[in-house]
PQR file of N, CA, C, O and H, with PARSE charges and radii, in Angstrom:
ATOM      1  N   UNK A   1     106.354  96.985  99.327 -0.4000 1.5000
ATOM      2  CA  UNK A   1     106.392  97.491  97.956 -0.0000 2.0000
ATOM      3  C   UNK A   1     105.154  97.468  97.271  0.5500 1.7000
ATOM      4  O   UNK A   1     104.402  98.400  96.985 -0.5500 1.4000
ATOM      5  N   UNK A   2     105.045  96.025  97.015 -0.4000 1.5000
ATOM      6  CA  UNK A   2     104.240  94.971  96.239 -0.0000 2.0000
ATOM      7  C   UNK A   2     102.909  95.715  96.571  0.5500 1.7000
ATOM      8  O   UNK A   2     102.093  95.887  95.665 -0.5500 1.4000
ATOM      9  H   UNK A   2     105.655  95.268  97.248  0.4000 1.0000
ATOM     10  N   UNK A   3     102.665  96.150  97.801 -0.4000 1.5000
ATOM     11  CA  UNK A   3     101.262  96.146  98.136 -0.0000 2.0000
ATOM     12  C   UNK A   3     100.698  97.696  97.614  0.5500 1.7000
ATOM     13  O   UNK A   3      99.578  97.897  97.145 -0.5500 1.4000
ATOM     14  H   UNK A   3     103.328  96.011  98.537  0.4000 1.0000
ATOM     15  N   UNK A   4     101.751  98.716  97.816 -0.4000 1.5000
ATOM     16  CA  UNK A   4     101.511  99.933  96.972 -0.0000 2.0000
ATOM     17  C   UNK A   4     101.237 100.063  95.561  0.5500 1.7000
ATOM     18  O   UNK A   4     100.825 101.045  94.943 -0.5500 1.4000
ATOM     19  H   UNK A   4     102.661  98.554  98.197  0.4000 1.0000
ATOM     20  N   UNK A   5     101.536  98.902  95.156 -0.4000 1.5000
ATOM     21  CA  UNK A   5     101.127  98.162  93.805 -0.0000 2.0000
ATOM     22  C   UNK A   5      99.973  97.951  93.469  0.5500 1.7000
ATOM     23  O   UNK A   5      99.171  98.410  92.656 -0.5500 1.4000
ATOM     24  H   UNK A   5     101.870  98.104  95.658  0.4000 1.0000
ATOM     25  N   UNK A   6     100.019  96.942  94.457 -0.4000 1.5000
ATOM     26  CA  UNK A   6      98.445  96.631  94.428 -0.0000 2.0000
ATOM     27  C   UNK A   6      97.500  97.230  94.638  0.5500 1.7000
ATOM     28  O   UNK A   6      96.395  96.759  94.372 -0.5500 1.4000
ATOM     29  H   UNK A   6     100.671  96.569  95.118  0.4000 1.0000
ATOM     30  N   UNK A   7      97.632  98.242  95.089 -0.4000 1.5000
ATOM     31  CA  UNK A   7      96.184  99.262  95.581 -0.0000 2.0000
ATOM     32  C   UNK A   7      96.394 100.127  94.945  0.5500 1.7000
ATOM     33  O   UNK A   7      96.349 101.086  95.715 -0.5500 1.4000
ATOM     34  H   UNK A   7      98.530  98.624  95.305  0.4000 1.0000
ATOM     35  N   UNK A   8      96.748 100.688  93.382 -0.4000 1.5000
ATOM     36  CA  UNK A   8      96.656 101.362  92.523 -0.0000 2.0000
ATOM     37  C   UNK A   8      95.303 101.254  92.083  0.5500 1.7000
ATOM     38  O   UNK A   8      94.655 100.208  92.131 -0.5500 1.4000
ATOM     39  H   UNK A   8      96.785  99.909  92.756  0.4000 1.0000
ATOM     40  N   UNK A   9      94.736 102.736  91.503 -0.4000 1.5000
ATOM     41  CA  UNK A   9      93.503 103.040  91.080 -0.0000 2.0000
ATOM     42  C   UNK A   9      93.467 101.686  90.043  0.5500 1.7000
ATOM     43  O   UNK A   9      94.482 100.994  89.959 -0.5500 1.4000
ATOM     44  H   UNK A   9      95.262 103.586  91.465  0.4000 1.0000
ATOM     45  N   UNK A  10      92.344 101.371  89.320 -0.4000 1.5000
ATOM     46  CA  UNK A  10      91.681 100.345  88.757 -0.0000 2.0000
ATOM     47  C   UNK A  10      92.455 101.074  87.058  0.5500 1.7000
ATOM     48  O   UNK A  10      93.029 100.397  86.205 -0.5500 1.4000
ATOM     49  H   UNK A  10      91.520 101.933  89.388  0.4000 1.0000
ATOM     50  N   UNK A  11      92.202 102.647  87.008 -0.4000 1.5000
ATOM     51  CA  UNK A  11      93.143 102.903  85.578 -0.0000 2.0000
ATOM     52  C   UNK A  11      94.030 102.924  85.703  0.5500 1.7000
ATOM     53  O   UNK A  11      94.317 103.504  84.656 -0.5500 1.4000
ATOM     54  H   UNK A  11      91.735 103.197  87.701  0.4000 1.0000
ATOM     55  N   UNK A  12      94.934 102.768  86.171 -0.4000 1.5000
ATOM     56  CA  UNK A  12      96.454 102.829  86.718 -0.0000 2.0000
ATOM     57  C   UNK A  12      96.364 101.318  86.347  0.5500 1.7000
ATOM     58  O   UNK A  12      96.745 101.039  85.210 -0.5500 1.4000
ATOM     59  H   UNK A  12      94.701 102.297  87.021  0.4000 1.0000
ATOM     60  N   UNK A  13      95.935 100.342  87.105 -0.4000 1.5000
ATOM     61  CA  UNK A  13      96.279  98.800  87.259 -0.0000 2.0000
ATOM     62  C   UNK A  13      96.298  98.224  85.682  0.5500 1.7000
ATOM     63  O   UNK A  13      97.152  97.423  85.304 -0.5500 1.4000
ATOM     64  H   UNK A  13      95.626 100.569  88.029  0.4000 1.0000
ATOM     65  N   UNK A  14      95.004  98.861  84.629 -0.4000 1.5000
ATOM     66  CA  UNK A  14      94.951  98.478  83.639 -0.0000 2.0000
ATOM     67  C   UNK A  14      96.109  98.915  82.581  0.5500 1.7000
ATOM     68  O   UNK A  14      96.166  98.176  81.598 -0.5500 1.4000
ATOM     69  H   UNK A  14      94.310  99.512  84.936  0.4000 1.0000
ATOM     70  N   UNK A  15      96.783  99.691  82.604 -0.4000 1.5000
ATOM     71  CA  UNK A  15      97.841 100.151  81.883 -0.0000 2.0000
ATOM     72  C   UNK A  15      99.473  99.755  82.476  0.5500 1.7000
ATOM     73  O   UNK A  15     100.511 100.287  82.081 -0.5500 1.4000
ATOM     74  H   UNK A  15      96.737 100.291  83.402  0.4000 1.0000
ATOM     75  N   UNK A  16      99.369  98.821  83.384 -0.4000 1.5000
ATOM     76  CA  UNK A  16     100.508  98.582  83.714 -0.0000 2.0000
ATOM     77  C   UNK A  16     100.746  96.868  83.974  0.5500 1.7000
ATOM     78  O   UNK A  16      99.709  96.258  84.233 -0.5500 1.4000
ATOM     79  H   UNK A  16      98.526  98.390  83.704  0.4000 1.0000
ATOM     80  N   UNK A  17     101.941  96.106  83.926 -0.4000 1.5000
ATOM     81  CA  UNK A  17     102.247  94.782  84.185 -0.0000 2.0000
ATOM     82  C   UNK A  17     103.184  94.861  85.080  0.5500 1.7000
ATOM     83  O   UNK A  17     104.275  95.431  85.101 -0.5500 1.4000
ATOM     84  H   UNK A  17     102.784  96.602  83.716  0.4000 1.0000
ATOM     85  N   UNK A  18     102.470  94.050  86.003 -0.4000 1.5000
ATOM     86  CA  UNK A  18     103.228  93.990  87.357 -0.0000 2.0000
ATOM     87  C   UNK A  18     103.989  92.494  87.354  0.5500 1.7000
ATOM     88  O   UNK A  18     103.340  91.479  87.098 -0.5500 1.4000
ATOM     89  H   UNK A  18     101.583  93.587  85.986  0.4000 1.0000
ATOM     90  N   UNK A  19     105.463  92.447  87.670 -0.4000 1.5000
ATOM     91  CA  UNK A  19     106.740  91.519  87.711 -0.0000 2.0000
ATOM     92  C   UNK A  19     107.298  91.690  89.235  0.5500 1.7000
ATOM     93  O   UNK A  19     107.964  92.676  89.552 -0.5500 1.4000
ATOM     94  H   UNK A  19     105.990  93.271  87.878  0.4000 1.0000
ATOM     95  N   UNK A  20     106.991  90.711  90.097 -0.4000 1.5000
ATOM     96  CA  UNK A  20     107.969  90.459  91.136 -0.0000 2.0000
ATOM     97  C   UNK A  20     109.143  89.717  90.825  0.5500 1.7000
ATOM     98  O   UNK A  20     109.152  89.277  89.675 -0.5500 1.4000
ATOM     99  H   UNK A  20     106.450  89.910  89.840  0.4000 1.0000
ATOM    100  N   UNK A  21     110.212  89.436  91.579 -0.4000 1.5000
ATOM    101  CA  UNK A  21     111.437  88.733  91.859 -0.0000 2.0000
ATOM    102  C   UNK A  21     111.176  88.503  93.152  0.5500 1.7000
ATOM    103  O   UNK A  21     110.375  89.257  93.705 -0.5500 1.4000
ATOM    104  H   UNK A  21     110.205  89.794  92.513  0.4000 1.0000
ATOM    105  N   UNK A  22     111.864  87.295  93.996 -0.4000 1.5000
ATOM    106  CA  UNK A  22     111.884  87.039  94.829 -0.0000 2.0000
ATOM    107  C   UNK A  22     113.335  87.101  95.224  0.5500 1.7000
ATOM    108  O   UNK A  22     113.863  86.658  94.204 -0.5500 1.4000
ATOM    109  H   UNK A  22     112.515  86.683  93.546  0.4000 1.0000
ATOM    110  N   UNK A  23     114.095  87.312  95.875 -0.4000 1.5000
ATOM    111  CA  UNK A  23     115.304  87.762  96.199 -0.0000 2.0000
ATOM    112  C   UNK A  23     116.086  86.842  96.982  0.5500 1.7000
ATOM    113  O   UNK A  23     117.164  87.140  97.495 -0.5500 1.4000
ATOM    114  H   UNK A  23     113.666  87.672  96.704  0.4000 1.0000
ATOM    115  N   UNK A  24     115.361  85.384  97.091 -0.4000 1.5000
ATOM    116  CA  UNK A  24     115.791  84.100  97.576 -0.0000 2.0000
ATOM    117  C   UNK A  24     116.032  83.392  96.024  0.5500 1.7000
ATOM    118  O   UNK A  24     116.700  82.362  95.938 -0.5500 1.4000
ATOM    119  H   UNK A  24     114.485  85.141  96.674  0.4000 1.0000
ATOM    120  N   UNK A  25     115.649  83.804  95.251 -0.4000 1.5000
ATOM    121  CA  UNK A  25     115.860  82.869  93.623 -0.0000 2.0000
ATOM    122  C   UNK A  25     116.989  83.620  93.160  0.5500 1.7000
ATOM    123  O   UNK A  25     117.402  84.606  93.770 -0.5500 1.4000
ATOM    124  H   UNK A  25     115.106  84.641  95.321  0.4000 1.0000
ATOM    125  N   UNK A  26     117.580  83.124  91.944 -0.4000 1.5000
ATOM    126  CA  UNK A  26     118.998  83.155  91.170 -0.0000 2.0000
ATOM    127  C   UNK A  26     118.081  84.519  90.227  0.5500 1.7000
ATOM    128  O   UNK A  26     118.402  85.701  90.108 -0.5500 1.4000
ATOM    129  H   UNK A  26     117.245  82.323  91.448  0.4000 1.0000
ATOM    130  N   UNK A  27     117.098  83.917  89.776 -0.4000 1.5000
ATOM    131  CA  UNK A  27     116.443  84.773  88.975 -0.0000 2.0000
ATOM    132  C   UNK A  27     116.140  86.452  89.615  0.5500 1.7000
ATOM    133  O   UNK A  27     116.106  87.475  88.931 -0.5500 1.4000
ATOM    134  H   UNK A  27     116.837  82.957  89.873  0.4000 1.0000
ATOM    135  N   UNK A  28     115.960  86.357  90.982 -0.4000 1.5000
ATOM    136  CA  UNK A  28     115.541  87.480  91.718 -0.0000 2.0000
ATOM    137  C   UNK A  28     116.892  88.474  91.946  0.5500 1.7000
ATOM    138  O   UNK A  28     116.954  89.685  91.733 -0.5500 1.4000
ATOM    139  H   UNK A  28     115.987  85.526  91.538  0.4000 1.0000
ATOM    140  N   UNK A  29     117.967  87.561  92.455 -0.4000 1.5000
ATOM    141  CA  UNK A  29     119.392  88.097  92.449 -0.0000 2.0000
ATOM    142  C   UNK A  29     119.504  88.743  90.925  0.5500 1.7000
ATOM    143  O   UNK A  29     119.442  89.958  90.736 -0.5500 1.4000
ATOM    144  H   UNK A  29     117.916  86.578  92.628  0.4000 1.0000
ATOM    145  N   UNK A  30     119.641  87.978  90.090 -0.4000 1.5000
ATOM    146  CA  UNK A  30     120.213  88.453  88.560 -0.0000 2.0000
ATOM    147  C   UNK A  30     119.080  89.549  88.216  0.5500 1.7000
ATOM    148  O   UNK A  30     119.611  90.545  87.725 -0.5500 1.4000
ATOM    149  H   UNK A  30     119.692  86.991  90.244  0.4000 1.0000
ATOM    150  N   UNK A  31     117.892  89.648  88.310 -0.4000 1.5000
ATOM    151  CA  UNK A  31     116.950  90.950  87.851 -0.0000 2.0000
ATOM    152  C   UNK A  31     117.376  92.328  88.715  0.5500 1.7000
ATOM    153  O   UNK A  31     117.213  93.459  88.257 -0.5500 1.4000
ATOM    154  H   UNK A  31     117.460  88.839  88.709  0.4000 1.0000
ATOM    155  N   UNK A  32     117.890  92.078  89.903 -0.4000 1.5000
ATOM    156  CA  UNK A  32     118.324  93.239  91.232 -0.0000 2.0000
ATOM    157  C   UNK A  32     119.659  93.620  90.496  0.5500 1.7000
ATOM    158  O   UNK A  32     119.874  94.790  90.180 -0.5500 1.4000
ATOM    159  H   UNK A  32     118.023  91.159  90.275  0.4000 1.0000
ATOM    160  N   UNK A  33     120.432  92.744  90.266 -0.4000 1.5000
ATOM    161  CA  UNK A  33     121.867  93.205  89.671 -0.0000 2.0000
ATOM    162  C   UNK A  33     121.746  93.690  88.293  0.5500 1.7000
ATOM    163  O   UNK A  33     122.724  94.265  87.817 -0.5500 1.4000
ATOM    164  H   UNK A  33     120.258  91.794  90.524  0.4000 1.0000
ATOM    165  N   UNK A  34     120.824  93.561  87.672 -0.4000 1.5000
ATOM    166  CA  UNK A  34     120.867  93.943  86.289 -0.0000 2.0000
ATOM    167  C   UNK A  34     119.945  95.564  86.484  0.5500 1.7000
ATOM    168  O   UNK A  34     120.229  96.499  85.736 -0.5500 1.4000
ATOM    169  H   UNK A  34     120.029  93.093  88.059  0.4000 1.0000
ATOM    170  N   UNK A  35     119.129  95.670  87.293 -0.4000 1.5000
ATOM    171  CA  UNK A  35     118.287  97.297  87.411 -0.0000 2.0000
ATOM    172  C   UNK A  35     119.584  97.821  88.404  0.5500 1.7000
ATOM    173  O   UNK A  35     119.455  98.983  88.791 -0.5500 1.4000
ATOM    174  H   UNK A  35     118.899  94.910  87.901  0.4000 1.0000
ATOM    175  N   UNK A  36     120.728  97.158  88.830 -0.4000 1.5000
ATOM    176  CA  UNK A  36     121.700  97.933  89.491 -0.0000 2.0000
ATOM    177  C   UNK A  36     121.360  98.547  90.496  0.5500 1.7000
ATOM    178  O   UNK A  36     121.939  99.591  90.798 -0.5500 1.4000
ATOM    179  H   UNK A  36     120.833  96.214  88.516  0.4000 1.0000
ATOM    180  N   UNK A  37     120.004  97.870  91.493 -0.4000 1.5000
ATOM    181  CA  UNK A  37     119.652  98.252  92.554 -0.0000 2.0000
ATOM    182  C   UNK A  37     120.943  97.704  93.591  0.5500 1.7000
ATOM    183  O   UNK A  37     121.793  96.825  93.446 -0.5500 1.4000
ATOM    184  H   UNK A  37     119.534  97.022  91.247  0.4000 1.0000
ATOM    185  N   UNK A  38     120.638  98.691  94.714 -0.4000 1.5000
ATOM    186  CA  UNK A  38     121.552  98.632  95.708 -0.0000 2.0000
ATOM    187  C   UNK A  38     120.734  98.021  97.263  0.5500 1.7000
ATOM    188  O   UNK A  38     121.166  97.324  98.181 -0.5500 1.4000
ATOM    189  H   UNK A  38     119.947  99.404  94.831  0.4000 1.0000
ATOM    190  N   UNK A  39     119.755  98.486  97.082 -0.4000 1.5000
ATOM    191  CA  UNK A  39     118.958  98.355  98.371 -0.0000 2.0000
ATOM    192  C   UNK A  39     117.329  97.763  98.114  0.5500 1.7000
ATOM    193  O   UNK A  39     116.994  97.894  96.937 -0.5500 1.4000
ATOM    194  H   UNK A  39     119.403  99.052  96.336  0.4000 1.0000
ATOM    195  N   UNK A  40     116.429  97.234  98.866 -0.4000 1.5000
ATOM    196  CA  UNK A  40     115.259  96.864  99.130 -0.0000 2.0000
ATOM    197  C   UNK A  40     114.486  97.529  99.635  0.5500 1.7000
ATOM    198  O   UNK A  40     115.090  97.888 100.646 -0.5500 1.4000
ATOM    199  H   UNK A  40     116.701  97.127  99.823  0.4000 1.0000
ATOM    200  N   UNK A  41     113.151  98.157  99.677 -0.4000 1.5000
ATOM    201  CA  UNK A  41     112.440  97.421  98.510 -0.0000 2.0000
ATOM    202  C   UNK A  41     112.706  98.624  97.494  0.5500 1.7000
ATOM    203  O   UNK A  41     112.939  99.793  97.801 -0.5500 1.4000
ATOM    204  H   UNK A  41     112.660  97.866  98.856  0.4000 1.0000
ATOM    205  N   UNK A  42     112.595  97.931  95.878 -0.4000 1.5000
ATOM    206  CA  UNK A  42     112.899  98.910  94.645 -0.0000 2.0000
ATOM    207  C   UNK A  42     111.864  98.855  93.792  0.5500 1.7000
ATOM    208  O   UNK A  42     111.182  97.831  93.786 -0.5500 1.4000
ATOM    209  H   UNK A  42     112.406  96.981  95.628  0.4000 1.0000
ATOM    210  N   UNK A  43     111.579  99.832  92.998 -0.4000 1.5000
ATOM    211  CA  UNK A  43     110.484  99.659  92.092 -0.0000 2.0000
ATOM    212  C   UNK A  43     110.998 100.194  90.722  0.5500 1.7000
ATOM    213  O   UNK A  43     111.217 101.403  90.644 -0.5500 1.4000
ATOM    214  H   UNK A  43     112.134 100.665  93.003  0.4000 1.0000
ATOM    215  N   UNK A  44     111.257  99.233  89.401 -0.4000 1.5000
ATOM    216  CA  UNK A  44     111.796 100.093  88.450 -0.0000 2.0000
ATOM    217  C   UNK A  44     110.272 100.160  87.548  0.5500 1.7000
ATOM    218  O   UNK A  44     109.316  99.394  87.668 -0.5500 1.4000
ATOM    219  H   UNK A  44     111.080  98.251  89.464  0.4000 1.0000
ATOM    220  N   UNK A  45     110.431 101.486  86.513 -0.4000 1.5000
ATOM    221  CA  UNK A  45     109.572 100.942  85.604 -0.0000 2.0000
ATOM    222  C   UNK A  45     110.087 100.992  84.201  0.5500 1.7000
ATOM    223  O   UNK A  45     111.032 101.763  84.033 -0.5500 1.4000
ATOM    224  H   UNK A  45     111.208 102.108  86.416  0.4000 1.0000
ATOM    225  N   UNK A  46     109.672 100.349  83.188 -0.4000 1.5000
ATOM    226  CA  UNK A  46     110.276 100.318  81.876 -0.0000 2.0000
ATOM    227  C   UNK A  46     111.716 100.042  82.264  0.5500 1.7000
ATOM    228  O   UNK A  46     112.549 100.832  81.818 -0.5500 1.4000
ATOM    229  H   UNK A  46     108.905  99.723  83.324  0.4000 1.0000
ATOM    230  N   UNK A  47     112.126  99.070  83.003 -0.4000 1.5000
ATOM    231  CA  UNK A  47     113.710  98.847  82.981 -0.0000 2.0000
ATOM    232  C   UNK A  47     114.664  99.813  83.597  0.5500 1.7000
ATOM    233  O   UNK A  47     115.887  99.789  83.452 -0.5500 1.4000
ATOM    234  H   UNK A  47     111.450  98.428  83.365  0.4000 1.0000
ATOM    235  N   UNK A  48     113.726 100.972  84.553 -0.4000 1.5000
ATOM    236  CA  UNK A  48     114.853 101.715  85.073 -0.0000 2.0000
ATOM    237  C   UNK A  48     114.305 101.488  86.636  0.5500 1.7000
ATOM    238  O   UNK A  48     113.215 101.077  87.034 -0.5500 1.4000
ATOM    239  H   UNK A  48     112.733 100.991  84.670  0.4000 1.0000
ATOM    240  N   UNK A  49     115.320 101.856  87.255 -0.4000 1.5000
ATOM    241  CA  UNK A  49     115.318 102.024  88.544 -0.0000 2.0000
ATOM    242  C   UNK A  49     114.572 103.290  89.053  0.5500 1.7000
ATOM    243  O   UNK A  49     115.201 104.346  88.994 -0.5500 1.4000
ATOM    244  H   UNK A  49     116.205 102.190  86.931  0.4000 1.0000
ATOM    245  N   UNK A  50     112.928 103.318  89.694 -0.4000 1.5000
ATOM    246  CA  UNK A  50     112.472 104.659  89.878 -0.0000 2.0000
ATOM    247  C   UNK A  50     112.567 104.901  91.416  0.5500 1.7000
ATOM    248  O   UNK A  50     113.184 105.890  91.812 -0.5500 1.4000
ATOM    249  H   UNK A  50     112.417 102.460  89.742  0.4000 1.0000
ATOM    250  N   UNK A  51     111.980 104.037  92.305 -0.4000 1.5000
ATOM    251  CA  UNK A  51     112.235 104.038  93.844 -0.0000 2.0000
ATOM    252  C   UNK A  51     113.243 103.356  94.195  0.5500 1.7000
ATOM    253  O   UNK A  51     113.612 102.584  93.310 -0.5500 1.4000
ATOM    254  H   UNK A  51     111.479 103.233  91.983  0.4000 1.0000
ATOM    255  N   UNK A  52     113.874 103.327  95.188 -0.4000 1.5000
ATOM    256  CA  UNK A  52     114.682 102.355  95.707 -0.0000 2.0000
ATOM    257  C   UNK A  52     115.056 102.589  97.295  0.5500 1.7000
ATOM    258  O   UNK A  52     115.859 103.457  97.638 -0.5500 1.4000
ATOM    259  H   UNK A  52     113.573 103.954  95.907  0.4000 1.0000
ATOM    260  N   UNK A  53     114.462 101.818  98.117 -0.4000 1.5000
ATOM    261  CA  UNK A  53     114.680 101.693  99.554 -0.0000 2.0000
ATOM    262  C   UNK A  53     113.826 102.593  99.999  0.5500 1.7000
ATOM    263  O   UNK A  53     114.183 103.169 101.027 -0.5500 1.4000
ATOM    264  H   UNK A  53     113.809 101.113  97.838  0.4000 1.0000
ATOM    265  N   UNK A  54     112.770 102.906  99.531 -0.4000 1.5000
ATOM    266  CA  UNK A  54     111.940 103.656  99.745 -0.0000 2.0000
ATOM    267  C   UNK A  54     109.902 103.111  99.129  0.5500 1.7000
ATOM    268  O   UNK A  54     109.524 102.562  98.094 -0.5500 1.4000
ATOM    269  H   UNK A  54     112.479 102.438  98.696  0.4000 1.0000
ATOM    270  N   UNK A  55     109.191 103.558 100.229 -0.4000 1.5000
ATOM    271  CA  UNK A  55     107.820 103.051  99.285 -0.0000 2.0000
ATOM    272  C   UNK A  55     107.393 104.332  98.969  0.5500 1.7000
ATOM    273  O   UNK A  55     107.255 105.121  99.904 -0.5500 1.4000
ATOM    274  H   UNK A  55     109.498 104.003 101.070  0.4000 1.0000
ATOM    275  N   UNK A  56     107.129 104.739  97.710 -0.4000 1.5000
ATOM    276  CA  UNK A  56     106.435 106.087  97.480 -0.0000 2.0000
ATOM    277  C   UNK A  56     104.954 106.874  97.737  0.5500 1.7000
ATOM    278  O   UNK A  56     103.937 106.179  97.750 -0.5500 1.4000
ATOM    279  H   UNK A  56     107.241 104.098  96.951  0.4000 1.0000
ATOM    280  N   UNK A  57     104.900 107.673  97.848 -0.4000 1.5000
ATOM    281  CA  UNK A  57     103.494 107.663  97.912 -0.0000 2.0000
ATOM    282  C   UNK A  57     102.823 107.826  96.703  0.5500 1.7000
ATOM    283  O   UNK A  57     103.163 108.438  95.691 -0.5500 1.4000
ATOM    284  H   UNK A  57     105.725 108.238  97.837  0.4000 1.0000
ATOM    285  N   UNK A  58     101.467 106.965  97.047 -0.4000 1.5000
ATOM    286  CA  UNK A  58     100.405 106.852  95.638 -0.0000 2.0000
ATOM    287  C   UNK A  58     100.567 107.864  94.715  0.5500 1.7000
ATOM    288  O   UNK A  58     100.575 107.445  93.558 -0.5500 1.4000
ATOM    289  H   UNK A  58     101.190 106.468  97.869  0.4000 1.0000
ATOM    290  N   UNK A  59     100.691 108.977  94.829 -0.4000 1.5000
ATOM    291  CA  UNK A  59     100.670 110.118  93.831 -0.0000 2.0000
ATOM    292  C   UNK A  59     102.208 110.097  93.048  0.5500 1.7000
ATOM    293  O   UNK A  59     102.399 110.211  91.838 -0.5500 1.4000
ATOM    294  H   UNK A  59     100.684 109.318  95.769  0.4000 1.0000
ATOM    295  N   UNK A  60     103.015 109.956  93.894 -0.4000 1.5000
ATOM    296  CA  UNK A  60     104.228 109.820  93.007 -0.0000 2.0000
ATOM    297  C   UNK A  60     104.301 108.465  92.293  0.5500 1.7000
ATOM    298  O   UNK A  60     104.605 108.567  91.105 -0.5500 1.4000
ATOM    299  H   UNK A  60     102.859 109.863  94.877  0.4000 1.0000
ATOM    300  N   UNK A  61     104.182 107.749  92.552 -0.4000 1.5000
ATOM    301  CA  UNK A  61     103.930 106.225  91.942 -0.0000 2.0000
ATOM    302  C   UNK A  61     102.963 106.466  90.551  0.5500 1.7000
ATOM    303  O   UNK A  61     103.426 106.317  89.420 -0.5500 1.4000
ATOM    304  H   UNK A  61     103.935 107.666  93.518  0.4000 1.0000
ATOM    305  N   UNK A  62     101.669 106.828  90.793 -0.4000 1.5000
ATOM    306  CA  UNK A  62     101.003 107.388  89.735 -0.0000 2.0000
ATOM    307  C   UNK A  62     101.760 108.351  88.290  0.5500 1.7000
ATOM    308  O   UNK A  62     101.974 108.102  87.104 -0.5500 1.4000
ATOM    309  H   UNK A  62     101.293 106.949  91.712  0.4000 1.0000
ATOM    310  N   UNK A  63     101.940 109.324  89.049 -0.4000 1.5000
ATOM    311  CA  UNK A  63     102.624 110.273  88.396 -0.0000 2.0000
ATOM    312  C   UNK A  63     103.739 109.612  87.654  0.5500 1.7000
ATOM    313  O   UNK A  63     103.639 109.615  86.427 -0.5500 1.4000
ATOM    314  H   UNK A  63     101.766 109.527  90.013  0.4000 1.0000
ATOM    315  N   UNK A  64     104.903 108.984  88.254 -0.4000 1.5000
ATOM    316  CA  UNK A  64     105.656 108.197  87.311 -0.0000 2.0000
ATOM    317  C   UNK A  64     105.677 107.104  86.412  0.5500 1.7000
ATOM    318  O   UNK A  64     106.579 106.781  85.640 -0.5500 1.4000
ATOM    319  H   UNK A  64     104.984 108.982  89.251  0.4000 1.0000
ATOM    320  N   UNK A  65     104.182 106.383  86.672 -0.4000 1.5000
ATOM    321  CA  UNK A  65     103.905 105.657  85.923 -0.0000 2.0000
ATOM    322  C   UNK A  65     103.090 106.107  84.683  0.5500 1.7000
ATOM    323  O   UNK A  65     102.998 105.361  83.709 -0.5500 1.4000
ATOM    324  H   UNK A  65     103.449 106.646  87.299  0.4000 1.0000
ATOM    325  N   UNK A  66     102.474 107.375  84.718 -0.4000 1.5000
ATOM    326  CA  UNK A  66     101.691 108.021  83.599 -0.0000 2.0000
ATOM    327  C   UNK A  66     102.687 108.727  82.723  0.5500 1.7000
ATOM    328  O   UNK A  66     102.554 108.880  81.509 -0.5500 1.4000
ATOM    329  H   UNK A  66     102.549 107.981  85.510  0.4000 1.0000
ATOM    330  N   UNK A  67     104.021 109.275  83.687 -0.4000 1.5000
ATOM    331  CA  UNK A  67     105.349 109.845  82.746 -0.0000 2.0000
ATOM    332  C   UNK A  67     105.652 108.928  81.797  0.5500 1.7000
ATOM    333  O   UNK A  67     105.789 109.194  80.602 -0.5500 1.4000
ATOM    334  H   UNK A  67     104.128 109.150  84.673  0.4000 1.0000
ATOM    335  N   UNK A  68     105.776 107.698  82.363 -0.4000 1.5000
ATOM    336  CA  UNK A  68     106.370 106.696  81.534 -0.0000 2.0000
ATOM    337  C   UNK A  68     105.578 106.241  80.494  0.5500 1.7000
ATOM    338  O   UNK A  68     105.937 106.079  79.328 -0.5500 1.4000
ATOM    339  H   UNK A  68     105.664 107.483  83.334  0.4000 1.0000
ATOM    340  N   UNK A  69     104.246 105.998  81.073 -0.4000 1.5000
ATOM    341  CA  UNK A  69     103.154 105.628  79.795 -0.0000 2.0000
ATOM    342  C   UNK A  69     102.665 106.134  78.347  0.5500 1.7000
ATOM    343  O   UNK A  69     102.120 105.500  77.443 -0.5500 1.4000
ATOM    344  H   UNK A  69     103.954 106.129  82.021  0.4000 1.0000
ATOM    345  N   UNK A  70     103.120 107.767  78.446 -0.4000 1.5000
ATOM    346  CA  UNK A  70     102.925 108.615  77.212 -0.0000 2.0000
ATOM    347  C   UNK A  70     103.177 107.926  76.162  0.5500 1.7000
ATOM    348  O   UNK A  70     103.076 108.439  75.048 -0.5500 1.4000
ATOM    349  H   UNK A  70     103.563 108.282  79.180  0.4000 1.0000
TER
END
């Protein structure tokens, strides 16, 4: 999932802040629970779980980012 975010076009990279949590840490588990995620991989945008248990198509991920960036 992180790779899907890392390969986004530069104009999208410029408007996002990427944070990853390791599920082997307390912080990662806490964040997973805060988002009410049920499975991995997951992507949250603006603290909203948007993609869960799927790696989105690049177009879908870009559209979701742009929609929330307005």
